[in-house]
Residue, then its C-alpha position, 0 to 999 in steps of 0.5 A: x480509552x480501554x487499551x487492553x488490546x495492547x496487552x493481548x498483542x504482547x505490548x505490555x510496556x510503554x518503552x519497547x525495544x525492537x527485536x529481529x530474533x536474536x538482535x535486540x536494539x536499545x539505542x536510547x533514541x526513542x520514537x514516540x507514538x501518539x494517537x491522533x484519536x485522543x492525542x495520548x502517548x501509546x508507547x515508545x519504540x527504540x530507533x534502529x542504529x546503523x550497527x544494529x541494522x548491519x547485524x540485522x542484514x548479517x542475520x538475514x543473509x545467513x537465514x536466506x541460505x537455508x530458507x531458500x532451500x525449504x520447499x515452497x509449499x512448506x514455506x507456504x504452510x508457515x505463512x498459513x499458520x501466520x494467517x491463523x494467528x492473525x485470525x485469532x488476533x484480528x480484533x486486538x490488532x484491528x483496534x491497535x491499527x485504528x487507535x494508532x493511525x486514526x482510521x475507523x474500527x471497521x477499516x482497522x479490522x478490514x486491514x487485518x482481514x487483508x493480511x489474512x487474505x494475502x496469507x491465504x493467497x500466498x499459501x496457494x501461490x506456494x504451489x504455483x510458482x510456474x515457469x514456461x517451457x519452450x521448443x528449441x530450434x536445435x534437435x534433442x534440446x529442451x528449453x524452459x525457464x524457472x524462478x529463484x528467490x532474490x535474497x533480501x527484500x527491504x519493505x518500506x511501508x507508509x502510515x496509512x496502511x500500517x500493516x496490510x501493505x507490509x503483508x502484501x509484500x512479505x507474505x509473497x516474498x516469503x513463499x518465493x524464498x526471500x527473507x524480509x527486512x521491514x522498515x515501518x513508518x515512524x508514525x505507526x511503529x507499535x502496529x509493526x511491533x505487534x505484527x512482528x511479535x505475532x509472526x516471530x512466535x510462528x517462526x520460532x514454533x516452526x524452528x525457522x532460522x532467525x533473520x528470515x523476517x526482521x523489523x527496523x524502526x526509525x525515520x528516513x535515515x533508517x530507510x536510507x540504510x536499506x536503499x543504499x545497501x547493495x546486500x538488499x536485492x529489492x526495495x519495495x517502498x510505499x509512500x509519497x512521490x517525493x519519497x519514491x523518486x529518492x528511493x528509485x534513484x538511489x536503488x537504481x544507482x546501485x543497479x538494484x531492483x525497486x518496487x514503488x507504490x506512490x501517490x494517487x490523484x484518483x477520479x470518478x467520471x459520472x456519465x448521464x447513464x450512471x445509476x445514481x443509486x450506487x454513485x453516492x455511496x461509491x463517491x462518499x466512501x472513496x472521498x472520506x474513507x480513512x479521512x482521505x488518507x488512502x492512495x486510492x482516495x477519490x480526489x476528483x469527481x468529473x461530472x457530466x454537465x447535465x447531472x452536475x447540479x443534481x450530484x452536487x446537491x446530493x453530495x452536500x446533503x450526504x456530507x451534512x450527515x457525516x459523523x466525525x469523531x473517535x474512529x473506535x466508535x461504530x457510528x463514526x464515519x470519519x476519524x482524525x488525520x494522522x497528525x498536525x502536519x497533515x492538518x496543515x497540508x489540509x488547510x494549505x490546500x483549501x487556501x490554494x483552491x481559493x487563490x486559484x479561483x475555486x469555491x467551496x460547496x461544503x466548507x472545511x475546517x479544523x474541529x475543536x472542543x470535547x472529543x477533538x482535543x488531539x487537534x487532528x480532526x477536520x471536516x471533509x470538504x467539497x470544492x468546485x475547481x478546474x482540473x488544471x489548478x496546481x493544487x488539483x494536480x497535487x495529491x493532498x492526503x486529506x478529505x478534500x473532493x474536487x468537482x469538475x464539469x465535462x460535456x463529452x466522454x472523451x473530454x472526461x477521459x482526457x481530464x481524468x488522465x491529465x494529472x501526473x499520477x496514475x493509480x486508480x480511476x472509475x467510471x459510473x455508467x450503465x452504457x456498455x460503449x462508455x464502459x468499454x471505451x474507458x477500459x480501452x487503450x484510449x481510456x484510463x491511463x491508470x493501473x486500476x480502472x473500475x466500472x460502477x465501483x469507486x476508486x478505493x477498496x482494491x481486492x488482493x487477488x488483482x495486481x495493485x499499483x499504478x503508472x506515471x508518478x505512481x511508480x509503475x510497481x505491482x503488489x499483491x495478486x495476479x503474477x506480482x510474485x515475479x517481482x520478488x524472484x529472478x528469472x532463469x532460462x535453462x537449455x538442456x542438450x540431451x544429444x551426443x552432439x553440440x549443434x549451435x543456435x541459428x545454424x552456426x558452424x564452428x568446426x575444430 
């Protein structure tokens, strides 16, 4: 495996301490990053100690005092420069993401492109942090609202998107005037280190105060430093529902703010009026892309009974053509799962399908032999199930697609909504009434609802997030920037009197 892309990104040594500008952490306790592609050690990153963490927060607090006073468009200019650095390093960073996480090279490059796109979005946003003006009921008074930065934003990211989701948060937070502390996933630390090194150079070239952007590394214990710390105004956490419940409760316990992006159990409804020319591509990419390790992965297919057998046969044929292997090879469709723990969860889910009465249309299994030495490669599988099965109600982060039959549209929508999660959803139909019903208040209860596209592949221009156990958070586009700021209502009296609201008289 040619790993020259590591040197291109400044990762020249297998043993890598973590730096936050002036804070260098060499705890002696190392996180080892093994590639699920070939099982080889890529590098080691030092775990952040509590002492080093406190130094990071101290630097962040100091940096915030000056960073918040830099005009937002100038903060946007610095983010723009980072976008240019990402463009120049897209190939190398995409290769690292692909090799360390296991997603296809096209998806690795695509993730870096999302970072570039959010930088572009944030640059424009830096001139559009608008408030509202309101008419006062009192004469010669003006009312308006404005937005101020929160302070320190803690960002906890997941392994499946090692770099993009951090950038969704950090680039928006930076133009809003916040400073950021990133706790990356311990499963993909080198991707975080690479992003951090690239950004630190931009910040240094612009003489930005040290501590505006920091990186801490380690397991959940390092994440707890952030969630329990009252100095951290907002914790944005991406990961499992279990993790989100802990983070949400901990941050709420200190009356802090949290932004949660948690699990998905996403479904596509296929109606009799679906255009079958686009159904197959949408379903297969949604189900097997990133080896089923997206929060927006298509996990359930709710098919009208008149099309059920036809769709099932088309899917069987398509799955038989999937190429599984090294994700850095251009012709490969499906790479490995992140690690052997993920493989165990994949196998467990299949056992539960059979125990609950389901059956497999396409059998799964773990692959072995040449090219599969890491033990993380599995076969995407398809099962016929009932929506109420306990395992179907659960999100398994693996390429398992569940087929469910329906008769009427309202039944299909009810099935779609009858899971604890509420992230992404889709309907395949050319019938306007069906589409509008799906998008109405009586339709999908998810934060994302699509027509004639799959459940994955969200664009950064729209707010990303979901409801119910998905956490209710929104990141990226639209007005998601408001989560990173505090609202202030201002009233100015430019008269020579002091009239009170609601006509109250108070004579002294």
